[in-house]
N, C-alpha and C positions, 0 to 999 in steps of 0.2 A: 576159592569160589570161581566159577567159570565166567569168562568174559563173553560168552555167546549171548546174542540178543534174545529177549524173551520170545517164546513161540506162542504165547497165549495173548489174546486181546483184552483179557481181564485186568483192569488196573486196580491195585489195592487202595483202600480208603485211608491208609495211614502211611507215614513215611517209612521207607525201608532202607537198609544198608545195601547198596548195590555197587558194582564196580564203576569207577569213574569213566573208564574207556568202553562204554556201551552206548553208542550214539542213538540207536533206535529206541532203546528203553528210555534214554534221557529225553528224547523228543516226545515220547508218549506221556511221560510224567509231566513235562511242561504243559502239554496240551490240556491236562486235567488239573493244572494249577498246583501240582505237588512239587516239593523240593527234594532233590537228591542230597543225601548226606555223603560228603566226600571231603578229602583233605585238600585244601587249596594252597596252603603255605606251611612249611616246616621251619620253625625258628629254633636255632641251637644256642645255648650258652656256650662259651668257649672253654674256659678252664673246668676240668672235671667231667666234661661231656665229649669234647673233641681233642683237647690237649691235656697232657698230664702235668699241669703246672700247679695244682692246688697245694701240695706239700711245700714246694719251693716258695710259693707266695705267702703261705701261712708263717713260715719261718721268718721271712723278710718283714712281714707285717708286725710280728711280735717284737722283733729287734728294733724296728723303727719306733714302735710305741714306747719301748723302754728308753731308748736314747733321747727321743724328742719330748716325751711327756711323763717320764718316770712311771709309766704304767707297766706293771710286771708282764713280761713276755708270756708267761704261762697263762695268766689271767686273760690276756688279750686273745690268745689262740683258742683257749678252751671255750670262751664265750662268743667266739666269732659268729657262729651260726644262729645266734638267738635273735637276730633281727637286723635289718639294714640291707639296702639294695647294692651298696658299694662301700669301698673302704672309708669314705668320708662319713657316711651315716653310721657305720659300725663303730668307728673310732669315737665319734661324738657320743654315741649311746654308751659305750663302755666307759668313757671318761666321766660322764655324768653319774653312772652307777658306782664307780669306784671312788671318786672324789666328792660326790654330792653337789657338784656345781657345773656350770657350763664351761667348756674349754675356752681358753683365751683366744681372741680373734687371730686368725691366720695359723693357729697351731695345727689344724688339720692339714693345711697346705704344706706346712713344714714336714709333718709326718709323711705325707704322700711323696714329697720330693726325696726324702731319705729312703723310703720304700723303693722308689724307682731306681735309685742309685744301687741299692743292694741287689736288685734283680739283674742288673747288667752282667752278662757273661754266665748267668746261672739259668735263667729261664729258657734260653735257647737249647740247653741240653736236655730239657724234660721230654720233649718229643710228643708226637701224636699217639693216641691209643692205636694198637696194632691193626685194628679192623677198620679204621676210619676211612682210608683211601678207597678200599673196595666197597664199603657200605655206601659212601657218598656217591660213588660212580653208579651203584645200583639204584639209589633213590633218584638220581638225575635221569638215569635211563628209564625209570618208571614215569618220568614226566613231571616230577614235583619241582615247585619253586622253593629254593632254599635260601635262608638268611641266617645271620649271626647277630645276637643281641648279648652284649657283655658289659660288665663293669670295668673291664680292662681298658688300657689305653689303646685307641684305635690304630695308632701308628705301630705299636708293638704287635697287634694282631695281624695287621697288613703285612708286616715284615715276616712273621712266622708262617702266614698262609703262603706267601711267595716262596719262602725257603723250602716249604714242604710240598709245593706244587699242587695246591688244591684251591687256589683263589677262584679259578674259573667256574667252580661248581656253584658259587654263591651270587645271587642277584643283588644282595645288599649286605653290608657288613657295618654294624653299629657298635661303637664303644663309648667310653665315658672319659671326659677330660676334666682337668681342674677348672677350666674356664666355664665349661658347660656341664657342671656336675649334676644338675637337675634333669638333663636329658640322658637318662640312664636306663639300665635294664628294668623291665617291668612295664607299667602302663605307658610311660613316655615313648619308649621304643616300640612297643606293640601297637600303640595308636598310630604312630608314624607309618609302620609297615602296613597296617590295615588300610590306611588312607592311600598309600602309594600303590598297593596291589589291588585295592577295591574288593576286599574279601571280608565276610562277616567273622567275628571273633570265634564263632562256633566251628569254623572250618580251618582254624589255625592250630597247629600242634606246637606246643612250647616245650622244649626238652631242656631240663636243668638237672643239677646234681645236689641242690641244697633246698632246705625247707622254705627259705624265702622265695626261691624261684617258683615253688609250687603254690605258695600263697598268692603271689602277684599274678601268676597265670590263671589261677582259679577265679580271682576277683575280676579279671579282665573278661572271663568267659571262654578262654581258650581250652583246648584239650591238653591237659597237663600230663607230661610223661617224665618220671624221675629216673635218672640213671643211677643205679645203686653203686656204691663204692665209697664216695665221699661221706655219705650218710647212709644209715640203715633204711631198709624198706619201711619199717614202722614209722620212722620220723618223716619220711617223704609222704607216706599215706596220711599221717596225722595232719600234715600241713596242707594237704589238698591234692596230692597226686592221684589222678584217675587211673593211671597205669604206671608200672615200673618195668625197666629192662636192665639187663646187665651189660649189654653192648649194642652197637648200632645195627648189627644184623638182626637182632631181636626187634629193634625199632622198625626196620623195613618190613618184617613180617607183620608187626602190629598195624602199621599203616595200611597194609594191603587188606587186613581184616576190617579196618574202619571204613574202607571205600565201598 
């Protein structure tokens, strides 16, 4: 779509998709009380979208569940994507389903502690998806505000961002901790980002790789984009993905079409 300003003085009576970087057209729309549809903020999940850590983390989660709660590893891994915004919620749901009762107090914390131990020395080797660095540079060059919302430990994310040289692309990086487990991916993080950057939910693109990401993004009113790979396109669409992509170069092209 061309970035050239409109050459006609006729203003449409309905909202149109137009390039964000078209100041003359933007001024004309505002004069007539119309709103431009553009992307104000792109929020990325970490694992499965930017970082290839999903398989490593699933193995660690299954082992921690078996060791700390006698929950079969295979059961824990196979049912991981059936609901829960973070490991705490997933573990407690699976424990209730398998044993028919609530898990003992602090068991989720014990499981999480063991999970973190198992990841040491392993997660660092997973690496970024190959296109991430160039795609992020392109999105930043396009003028987008970028953020991360993850159920992973924020210190771990910060360390991996620094090690891979991409921290400077992000205006905000949010993770989930044992002490603040309620402040997690989904509405808590998205509400925080919405307030901080002053943007409506309809102008936030939320990029995730799991059905739960699509559900919480849709409920919040964001533009949901599922990265295929961790889960199938069918599962992502069924959970609420408005769009799906196979890599972040496709995401950049999609965002340009949305503007």
